N, C-alpha and C positions, 0 to 999 in steps of 0.2 A: 230910216230912223228905226231903231229897235223898238220891239214890243216889251213892254214892262209889265211884270206880275205885281200883284198887290203888295207883297212883302218888299220888293225893291221901291216900290212908289212910296211905302211908308218911310223909308229912309231918306227920301228927298227933303231938302229944305223947302220953304214956302216959295222962293224965288226959283227954284229949279223945277218946281211944280208948274208954275206959270210958263216958264220958258218951253218945257217939254210940252205942255198943252198947245201953245201957240204953233210950234213945229208940227205937231201932229194934225192940227187943224189945217194947216197948209198942205200936208202930204194928202190929206182927205180930199181936199178941194181939187188937188192935181188928179188924184184917181178918178174922182167924179167928172172931171172935165175930159179925160180920156174916154171914158164910157159915153158920155153924152155926145162926143165927136164922132161916135160910131166906131171907136176903136175898141178892141177886146183887151181887157186888162192882162198882163202877163201873169198875175197870180190873182185869181177871182177872190181867194179867202183873205187877201191882204185887207180889203176894205172893212170887212167885218171885224178883224183883229184891230184895225186902227180905231174903229168906232168903240170897241170894248175898253181899249186902253184909254181913251178919252174919259170914258165913263168911268173908270178906275181912278183916274185923276181927280175928277170932279167930286166923287165920293170921298176921297181922301181930304179935299179942301174942305168939304162940309163937315166931316168929323173934326176937324181942326178948329172950325169957327165955333163948334159947340162947347 
């Protein structure tokens, strides 16, 4: 899944935000599963980028609620 920046996330609809957050959560779980099984991630920085993108989506959702 692609990594989104704040400007891109601001253009998403509410439904798209929820959908992308769910997809990224699943991707993060898969990465953590590989690491916990003893395997080395093919891109170690990917976990951090996915976490940051999830945080950006949650921040945008909070902005819209206010």
